[in-house]
Backbone as a ProteinNet text record, in pm:
[ID]
protein_1_A
[PRIMARY]
XXXXXXXXXXXXXXXXXXXXXXXXXXXXXXXXXXXXXXXXXXXXXXXXXXXXXXXXXXXXXXXXXXXXXXXXXXXXXXX
[TERTIARY]
10666.6	10720.7	10668.5	10756.1	10714.8	10762.7	10716.9	10757.4	10675.2	10698.7	10626.5	10723.5	10684.6	10766.7	10903.7	11006.7	11142.9	11203.4	11130.1	11181.5	11121.2	11096.1	11040.1	11147.5	11104.8	11194.6	11147.7	11239.3	11206.6	11276.6	11213.8	11274.6	11270.1	11377.9	11385	11389.1	11307.7	11305.7	11414	11486.3	11584.2	11513.3	11510.2	11447.7	11556	11535.2	11635.2	11639.3	11757.8	11774	11722.4	11685.7	11641.6	11758.6	11736.9	11846.7	11880.3	11808.6	11828.5	11964.5	12027.7	12156.6	12146.3	12214.1	12222.8	12366.8	12387.3	12521.9	12543.7	12648.6	12687.5	12798.1	12767.9	12863.4	12981.1	12962.6	13069.6	13174.1	13129	13223.4	13250.8	13177	13190.3	13163.9	13069.9	13030.8	12899.7	12880.5	12757.9	12700.7	12574.6	12505.7	12393.4	12383	12273.2	12164.1	12042.5	11929.6	11942.6	11919.6	11936.4	11808.2	11701.7	11574.5	11560.2	11453.4	11427.5	11365	11374.1	11322.2	11171.5	11124.9	10984.4	10927.3	11012.9	10965.8	10873.8	10781.9	10695.9	10771.8	10732.3	10790	10924	10991.1	11117.5	11231.6	11340.3	11460.1	11527.3	11616.9	11676.8	11752.6	11812.5	11886.7	11793.5	11665.5	11570	11498.5	11531.1	11466.1	11560.2	11508.3	11590.8	11550	11643.3	11616.9	11641	11535.8	11552.5	11636.3	11620.6	11698.1	11846.8	11878.7	12018.1	12079.5	12002.2	12050.8	12074.7	11987.4	12003.3	12128.3	12149.5	12268	12394.8	12397	12514.8	12541.1	12436.4	12451.7	12512.4	12465.4	12517.5	12663	12697.7	12836.4	12926.4	12884.4	12963.8	12980.5	12875.5	12882.5	12982	12979.3	13070.4	13215.8	13237.9	13373.4	13422.9	13337.4	13377	13410.5	13331.1	13356.2	13490	13517.6	13642.8	13764.7	13750.9	13866	13893.7	13793.3	13816.1	13847.4	13823.5	13849.9	13743.7	13630	13521	13435.4	13442.3	13361.6	13222	13194.6	13066	13004.3	12942.4	12887.9	12777.1	12768.8	12671.1	12545	12530.5	12411.1	12291.2	12193.2	12076.8	11980.1	11987.6	11893	11936.6	12045.7	12091.1	12008.8	11950	11870.7	11960
5845	5730.8	5605.8	5510.8	5387.1	5267.5	5151	5030.6	5009.5	4896.2	4863.6	4808.2	4811.9	4755.8	4820.9	4736.3	4788.1	4828.6	4811.1	4843.9	4974	5067	5195	5281.2	5360.6	5451.6	5593.2	5676.6	5815.3	5907	6016.1	6118	6250.4	6324.1	6455.6	6561	6662.1	6771.1	6872.6	6918.7	7025.1	7157.6	7236	7366.9	7473	7569	7675.7	7759.7	7808.2	7889.5	8031.3	8093.9	8232.7	8320	8409.2	8491.1	8612.6	8632.8	8751.7	8748.7	8865.7	8881.5	8993.6	8975	9078.3	9126.6	9253.2	9309.9	9399.7	9372.3	9456.2	9547.9	9675.3	9769.4	9796.3	9780.1	9805.9	9694.7	9569.7	9457.2	9401.9	9452.4	9407.2	9257.6	9205.9	9065.5	9055.9	8943.2	8917.3	8785.2	8787.1	8665.7	8636.4	8511.9	8474.1	8407.1	8419.7	8356.2	8205.2	8130.4	7984.6	7911.3	7985	7921.9	7905.9	7837.9	7817.5	7941.6	7950.9	8066.7	8079.9	8200.3	8236.3	8176.5	8163.5	8112.3	8214.1	8167.8	8261.8	8316.9	8431.5	8487.4	8554.8	8589.4	8663.4	8574.6	8640.9	8567.7	8505.3	8411.2	8333.3	8419.7	8531	8613.8	8693.4	8697.5	8768.5	8678.4	8550	8454.1	8423.7	8433	8404.2	8270.5	8212.1	8086.3	8110.5	8127.5	8161.1	8059.8	7932.4	7831.8	7844.4	7863.3	7880.9	8004.7	8113.8	8236	8214	8139.5	8110.7	8027	7925.5	7840.6	7922.1	8005.9	8089.1	8184	8241.8	8333.2	8259.8	8140.9	8063.1	8023.2	7988.2	7953.8	8075.6	8190.9	8313.5	8347.4	8328.7	8356.6	8262.5	8135.5	8037.5	8067.2	8107.2	8143.4	8264.2	8365.2	8482.1	8440.7	8350.1	8304.1	8232	8145.4	8069.1	8156.8	8257	8341.8	8444.8	8481.1	8577.4	8507.7	8376.4	8301.5	8322.2	8377.7	8403.6	8278.7	8211.5	8092.4	8123.3	8247.5	8289	8393.8	8352.6	8450.2	8532.8	8657.2	8748.2	8759.5	8682.1	8689.9	8634.8	8718.3	8679.4	8593	8597.2	8521.7	8378	8335.4	8197.3	8108.6	8000.1	7911.6	7827.8
-9522.2	-9452.4	-9522.5	-9545.4	-9608.5	-9527.1	-9560.3	-9490.8	-9364.6	-9300.9	-9178.5	-9075.6	-8949.2	-8841.8	-8834.1	-8824.8	-8811	-8944.6	-9054.1	-9187.2	-9239.8	-9152	-9193.4	-9259	-9353.1	-9423.2	-9393.3	-9345.3	-9313.7	-9412.3	-9444.1	-9529.8	-9455	-9464.2	-9402.2	-9511.2	-9494.6	-9591.6	-9554.4	-9654.9	-9633.8	-9651.2	-9545.1	-9551.6	-9565.4	-9652.3	-9665.2	-9537.6	-9503.5	-9382.9	-9404.3	-9295.8	-9298.1	-9344.5	-9439.2	-9490.3	-9402.6	-9292.8	-9209.6	-9139.4	-9133	-9065.8	-8963	-8851.6	-8749.1	-8746.8	-8779.6	-8784.4	-8664.2	-8588.8	-8475.3	-8524.8	-8537	-8593.5	-8501.1	-8370.5	-8275.4	-8280.2	-8267.9	-8266.2	-8405.9	-8506.1	-8645.1	-8661.2	-8582.3	-8594.6	-8671.8	-8735.2	-8809.2	-8759.9	-8718.1	-8674	-8771.5	-8812.8	-8901.3	-8818.9	-8866.4	-8799.5	-8817.1	-8710.3	-8713	-8751.8	-8781.5	-8815.5	-8967.1	-9008.4	-9150.5	-9212.8	-9344.4	-9417.4	-9397	-9381.3	-9361	-9232.3	-9129.7	-9000.7	-8934.4	-8851.2	-8777.5	-8657	-8611.9	-8489.9	-8512.6	-8401.6	-8410.8	-8460.1	-8500.1	-8542.3	-8420.6	-8444.1	-8335.3	-8235.4	-8278.2	-8184	-8092.6	-8122.9	-8038.4	-7939	-7940.9	-7852.2	-7736.5	-7615.4	-7498.1	-7437.8	-7366.8	-7298.5	-7149.8	-7070.3	-6928.6	-6850.8	-6878.4	-6806	-6839.1	-6966.6	-7006.4	-6943.3	-6936.1	-6872.3	-6723.7	-6657.8	-6515.4	-6490.2	-6573.5	-6558.6	-6579.7	-6682.3	-6708.6	-6592.3	-6535.6	-6421.5	-6301.8	-6275.2	-6161	-6183.6	-6307	-6338.1	-6318.7	-6367.7	-6351.3	-6202.9	-6126	-5982.2	-5913.8	-5953.8	-5895.1	-5933.7	-6057.5	-6101.2	-6023	-6004.1	-5923.8	-5781.3	-5725.4	-5588.9	-5580.1	-5676.5	-5674.4	-5699.8	-5785.7	-5816.5	-5708.4	-5630.6	-5521.7	-5390.7	-5384.7	-5261.5	-5155.5	-5194.6	-5100.1	-5086.9	-4971.9	-4950.4	-4898.7	-4875	-4822.2	-4914.2	-5027	-5120.5	-5056	-5097.3	-5037.6	-5120.9	-5228.4	-5310.8	-5233.5	-5211.8	-5131.4	-5212.8	-5346.5	-5425.3	-5447.7	-5388.2	-5399.2	-5308.2	-5360.2	-5272.6	-5183.4
[MASK]
+++++++++++++++++++++++++++++++++++++++++++++++++++++++++++++++++++++++++++++++

């Protein structure tokens, strides 16, 4: 970083992507790892996001409720 105050100059390093591929033989899809090369830990497809999974579950539940016309869902885990 160079400069001072509002005249700072930033540089971003380009990191090569991880070359790992996940091949699903049933659906014939290929997913590439979204992390940088030689990253620590598991590849991106092995990492879960609990909040994202919760949001997706609630959306699916709401879609099922709207498509079945059930205004009184029976899911007990709904707050």
